[in-house]
C-alpha atoms as a printed R data frame, in Angstrom:
    type eleno elety resid chain resno       x       y       z
1   ATOM     1    CA   UNK     A     1   1.337  85.245 -55.554
2   ATOM     2    CA   UNK     A     2   4.427  86.336 -57.402
3   ATOM     3    CA   UNK     A     3   7.663  84.705 -56.318
4   ATOM     4    CA   UNK     A     4  10.153  86.190 -58.757
5   ATOM     5    CA   UNK     A     5  10.469  89.291 -60.953
6   ATOM     6    CA   UNK     A     6   9.768  87.306 -64.129
7   ATOM     7    CA   UNK     A     7   6.223  86.608 -62.899
8   ATOM     8    CA   UNK     A     8   5.458  90.327 -63.028
9   ATOM     9    CA   UNK     A     9   5.895  90.180 -66.801
10  ATOM    10    CA   UNK     A    10   2.346  88.877 -67.058
11  ATOM    11    CA   UNK     A    11   1.330  92.531 -66.871
12  ATOM    12    CA   UNK     A    12   1.294  94.090 -70.328
13  ATOM    13    CA   UNK     A    13   3.911  96.815 -70.486
14  ATOM    14    CA   UNK     A    14   6.164  95.235 -67.863
15  ATOM    15    CA   UNK     A    15   9.247  93.606 -69.279
16  ATOM    16    CA   UNK     A    16  12.261  91.943 -67.737
17  ATOM    17    CA   UNK     A    17  13.944  95.145 -66.563
18  ATOM    18    CA   UNK     A    18  10.797  96.849 -65.286
19  ATOM    19    CA   UNK     A    19   9.728  93.660 -63.507
20  ATOM    20    CA   UNK     A    20  13.076  93.566 -61.747
21  ATOM    21    CA   UNK     A    21  12.766  97.237 -60.740
22  ATOM    22    CA   UNK     A    22   9.280  96.704 -59.353
23  ATOM    23    CA   UNK     A    23  10.488  93.676 -57.431
24  ATOM    24    CA   UNK     A    24  13.438  95.589 -55.969
25  ATOM    25    CA   UNK     A    25  11.232  98.476 -54.810
26  ATOM    26    CA   UNK     A    26   9.103  96.059 -52.788
27  ATOM    27    CA   UNK     A    27   6.262  95.653 -55.264
28  ATOM    28    CA   UNK     A    28   6.789  91.913 -55.547
29  ATOM    29    CA   UNK     A    29   3.172  90.804 -55.928
30  ATOM    30    CA   UNK     A    30   0.134  91.814 -57.932
31  ATOM    31    CA   UNK     A    31  -1.669  92.682 -54.675
32  ATOM    32    CA   UNK     A    32   1.006  95.173 -53.659
33  ATOM    33    CA   UNK     A    33   1.018  96.769 -57.100
34  ATOM    34    CA   UNK     A    34  -2.787  97.054 -57.053
35  ATOM    35    CA   UNK     A    35  -2.731  98.687 -53.600
36  ATOM    36    CA   UNK     A    36  -0.157 101.336 -54.455
37  ATOM    37    CA   UNK     A    37  -1.289 104.699 -55.700
38  ATOM    38    CA   UNK     A    38  -0.621 106.154 -59.110
39  ATOM    39    CA   UNK     A    39   1.972 108.578 -57.727
40  ATOM    40    CA   UNK     A    40   3.938 105.848 -55.963
41  ATOM    41    CA   UNK     A    41   3.939 103.649 -59.021
42  ATOM    42    CA   UNK     A    42   5.034 106.469 -61.302
43  ATOM    43    CA   UNK     A    43   8.096 107.017 -59.077
44  ATOM    44    CA   UNK     A    44   9.496 103.679 -60.250
45  ATOM    45    CA   UNK     A    45  12.006 104.361 -62.977
46  ATOM    46    CA   UNK     A    46  10.746 103.205 -66.372
47  ATOM    47    CA   UNK     A    47   7.020 103.645 -65.747
48  ATOM    48    CA   UNK     A    48   5.485 106.558 -67.592
49  ATOM    49    CA   UNK     A    49   2.371 108.415 -66.452
50  ATOM    50    CA   UNK     A    50   0.317 107.011 -69.312
51  ATOM    51    CA   UNK     A    51   1.187 103.379 -68.374
52  ATOM    52    CA   UNK     A    52   0.404 103.725 -64.663
53  ATOM    53    CA   UNK     A    53  -3.363 103.316 -64.930
54  ATOM    54    CA   UNK     A    54  -3.051 100.341 -67.278
55  ATOM    55    CA   UNK     A    55  -0.566  98.591 -64.979
56  ATOM    56    CA   UNK     A    56  -2.774  99.191 -61.920
57  ATOM    57    CA   UNK     A    57  -5.874  97.874 -63.706
58  ATOM    58    CA   UNK     A    58  -4.082  94.748 -64.915
59  ATOM    59    CA   UNK     A    59  -2.634  94.100 -61.451
60  ATOM    60    CA   UNK     A    60  -6.128  94.339 -59.930
61  ATOM    61    CA   UNK     A    61  -7.500  91.912 -62.521
62  ATOM    62    CA   UNK     A    62  -4.691  89.438 -61.873
63  ATOM    63    CA   UNK     A    63  -5.207  89.558 -58.088
64  ATOM    64    CA   UNK     A    64  -8.901  88.806 -58.527
65  ATOM    65    CA   UNK     A    65  -8.460  86.090 -61.157
66  ATOM    66    CA   UNK     A    66  -5.533  84.200 -59.640
67  ATOM    67    CA   UNK     A    67  -7.088  82.689 -56.477
68  ATOM    68    CA   UNK     A    68 -10.328  81.681 -58.163
69  ATOM    69    CA   UNK     A    69  -8.561  79.739 -60.904
70  ATOM    70    CA   UNK     A    70  -6.484  77.883 -58.347
71  ATOM    71    CA   UNK     A    71  -9.522  77.173 -56.185
72  ATOM    72    CA   UNK     A    72 -11.355  75.782 -59.207
73  ATOM    73    CA   UNK     A    73  -8.449  73.476 -60.062
74  ATOM    74    CA   UNK     A    74  -8.225  72.206 -56.490
75  ATOM    75    CA   UNK     A    75 -11.992  71.714 -56.326
76  ATOM    76    CA   UNK     A    76 -12.006  69.776 -59.611
77  ATOM    77    CA   UNK     A    77  -9.096  67.639 -58.412
78  ATOM    78    CA   UNK     A    78 -10.883  66.791 -55.156
79  ATOM    79    CA   UNK     A    79 -14.045  65.913 -57.046
80  ATOM    80    CA   UNK     A    80 -12.142  63.643 -59.436
81  ATOM    81    CA   UNK     A    81 -10.383  61.990 -56.501
82  ATOM    82    CA   UNK     A    82 -13.690  61.304 -54.753
83  ATOM    83    CA   UNK     A    83 -15.167  59.854 -57.970
84  ATOM    84    CA   UNK     A    84 -12.223  57.490 -58.409
85  ATOM    85    CA   UNK     A    85 -12.408  56.522 -54.744
86  ATOM    86    CA   UNK     A    86 -16.119  55.728 -55.093
87  ATOM    87    CA   UNK     A    87 -15.440  53.607 -58.183
88  ATOM    88    CA   UNK     A    88 -12.786  51.653 -56.295
89  ATOM    89    CA   UNK     A    89 -15.195  51.025 -53.440
90  ATOM    90    CA   UNK     A    90 -18.020  49.902 -55.736
91  ATOM    91    CA   UNK     A    91 -15.561  47.650 -57.559
92  ATOM    92    CA   UNK     A    92 -14.548  46.154 -54.218
93  ATOM    93    CA   UNK     A    93 -18.150  45.473 -53.239
94  ATOM    94    CA   UNK     A    94 -18.955  43.957 -56.628
95  ATOM    95    CA   UNK     A    95 -15.857  41.773 -56.589
96  ATOM    96    CA   UNK     A    96 -16.597  40.524 -53.079
97  ATOM    97    CA   UNK     A    97 -20.161  39.685 -54.121
98  ATOM    98    CA   UNK     A    98 -19.084  37.828 -57.284
99  ATOM    99    CA   UNK     A    99 -16.202  35.885 -55.782
100 ATOM   100    CA   UNK     A   100 -17.515  35.111 -52.289
101 ATOM   101    CA   UNK     A   101 -15.817  31.735 -52.016
102 ATOM   102    CA   UNK     A   102 -12.450  32.853 -53.392
103 ATOM   103    CA   UNK     A   103 -12.411  36.060 -51.346
104 ATOM   104    CA   UNK     A   104 -12.731  34.089 -48.122
105 ATOM   105    CA   UNK     A   105  -9.228  32.643 -48.529
106 ATOM   106    CA   UNK     A   106  -5.739  33.889 -49.213
107 ATOM   107    CA   UNK     A   107  -6.647  35.675 -52.439
108 ATOM   108    CA   UNK     A   108  -9.290  37.637 -50.542
109 ATOM   109    CA   UNK     A   109  -6.690  38.945 -48.132
110 ATOM   110    CA   UNK     A   110  -4.494  39.980 -51.048
111 ATOM   111    CA   UNK     A   111  -7.426  41.711 -52.732
112 ATOM   112    CA   UNK     A   112  -8.353  43.663 -49.611
113 ATOM   113    CA   UNK     A   113  -4.697  44.631 -49.119
114 ATOM   114    CA   UNK     A   114  -4.572  45.942 -52.698
115 ATOM   115    CA   UNK     A   115  -7.815  47.859 -52.179
116 ATOM   116    CA   UNK     A   116  -6.500  49.445 -48.988
117 ATOM   117    CA   UNK     A   117  -3.290  50.467 -50.753
118 ATOM   118    CA   UNK     A   118  -5.212  52.128 -53.582
119 ATOM   119    CA   UNK     A   119  -7.513  53.979 -51.181
120 ATOM   120    CA   UNK     A   120  -4.559  55.148 -49.060
121 ATOM   121    CA   UNK     A   121  -2.764  56.514 -52.111
122 ATOM   122    CA   UNK     A   122  -5.931  58.329 -53.205
123 ATOM   123    CA   UNK     A   123  -6.201  59.927 -49.756
124 ATOM   124    CA   UNK     A   124  -2.588  61.082 -49.943
125 ATOM   125    CA   UNK     A   125  -3.301  62.995 -53.140
126 ATOM   126    CA   UNK     A   126  -5.902  65.082 -51.346
127 ATOM   127    CA   UNK     A   127  -3.790  65.603 -48.240
128 ATOM   128    CA   UNK     A   128  -0.617  66.705 -49.990
129 ATOM   129    CA   UNK     A   129  -0.145  70.440 -49.945
130 ATOM   130    CA   UNK     A   130   0.991  70.334 -53.542
131 ATOM   131    CA   UNK     A   131  -1.930  71.862 -55.313
132 ATOM   132    CA   UNK     A   132  -0.055  74.130 -57.667
133 ATOM   133    CA   UNK     A   133  -0.853  74.391 -61.336
134 ATOM   134    CA   UNK     A   134   1.674  71.827 -62.545
135 ATOM   135    CA   UNK     A   135   1.103  69.314 -59.792
136 ATOM   136    CA   UNK     A   136  -2.683  69.452 -60.013
137 ATOM   137    CA   UNK     A   137  -2.445  68.820 -63.752
138 ATOM   138    CA   UNK     A   138  -0.248  65.796 -63.116
139 ATOM   139    CA   UNK     A   139  -2.566  64.550 -60.390
140 ATOM   140    CA   UNK     A   140  -5.617  64.970 -62.611
141 ATOM   141    CA   UNK     A   141  -3.889  63.072 -65.405
142 ATOM   142    CA   UNK     A   142  -2.905  60.262 -63.029
143 ATOM   143    CA   UNK     A   143  -6.413  60.063 -61.604
144 ATOM   144    CA   UNK     A   144  -7.780  59.861 -65.145
145 ATOM   145    CA   UNK     A   145  -5.448  56.951 -65.877
146 ATOM   146    CA   UNK     A   146  -6.468  55.213 -62.668
147 ATOM   147    CA   UNK     A   147 -10.123  55.723 -63.509
148 ATOM   148    CA   UNK     A   148  -9.616  54.132 -66.939
149 ATOM   149    CA   UNK     A   149  -7.843  51.149 -65.403
150 ATOM   150    CA   UNK     A   150 -10.624  50.624 -62.878
151 ATOM   151    CA   UNK     A   151 -13.489  51.157 -65.348
152 ATOM   152    CA   UNK     A   152 -12.988  47.885 -67.214
153 ATOM   153    CA   UNK     A   153 -12.679  45.679 -64.148
154 ATOM   154    CA   UNK     A   154 -16.368  45.183 -63.250
155 ATOM   155    CA   UNK     A   155 -16.630  41.930 -65.212
156 ATOM   156    CA   UNK     A   156 -13.001  40.802 -64.980
157 ATOM   157    CA   UNK     A   157 -11.644  37.786 -63.160
158 ATOM   158    CA   UNK     A   158 -10.234  38.107 -59.655
159 ATOM   159    CA   UNK     A   159  -6.667  37.989 -60.919
160 ATOM   160    CA   UNK     A   160  -7.323  40.742 -63.472
161 ATOM   161    CA   UNK     A   161  -9.029  42.866 -60.820
162 ATOM   162    CA   UNK     A   162  -5.917  42.653 -58.640
163 ATOM   163    CA   UNK     A   163  -3.655  43.505 -61.593
164 ATOM   164    CA   UNK     A   164  -5.854  46.440 -62.558
165 ATOM   165    CA   UNK     A   165  -5.847  47.785 -59.012
166 ATOM   166    CA   UNK     A   166  -2.078  47.491 -58.875
167 ATOM   167    CA   UNK     A   167  -1.706  49.392 -62.171
168 ATOM   168    CA   UNK     A   168  -4.112  52.088 -60.974
169 ATOM   169    CA   UNK     A   169  -2.159  52.467 -57.733
170 ATOM   170    CA   UNK     A   170   1.129  52.772 -59.617
171 ATOM   171    CA   UNK     A   171  -0.320  55.438 -61.910
172 ATOM   172    CA   UNK     A   172  -1.383  57.521 -58.923
173 ATOM   173    CA   UNK     A   173   1.854  56.929 -57.014
174 ATOM   174    CA   UNK     A   174   3.825  58.695 -59.742
175 ATOM   175    CA   UNK     A   175   2.274  61.989 -58.648
176 ATOM   176    CA   UNK     A   176   3.365  61.704 -55.031
């Protein structure tokens, strides 16, 4: 969806001035441009009859391509989030199995608190309505960092596991 006249410049043949004119006439999205007829579009000052068909075709292509790209990004982000969440849970199970005696005490409570914090932050990434292009890139980058931090913790000591979880949580918190 187009939010400003400058976004219309993605259509070849539409510059700053023509984008502004289209926006002012009510053709503020690619969908609206694609739905208008050739006669209506040619009434806009600055559009010649030979450019009308090209502009309509490009607007139709952009309306079809735009939602699918966004859906793919959101789907990939959700998949990455679920993978990281699974890794955190398997790390938790492995750590509890390796350090049964230590986990029973105070350090176990701290570890489970850290695990809950990480899982809560991961859930917030999926719930946030921010799934735009820029934000999903940032979220994917943060999830990649968190995944790297968690990957090396399978054989680490309890203290290093807690530190790694804390670093992973901080990396993901930067997105929110």
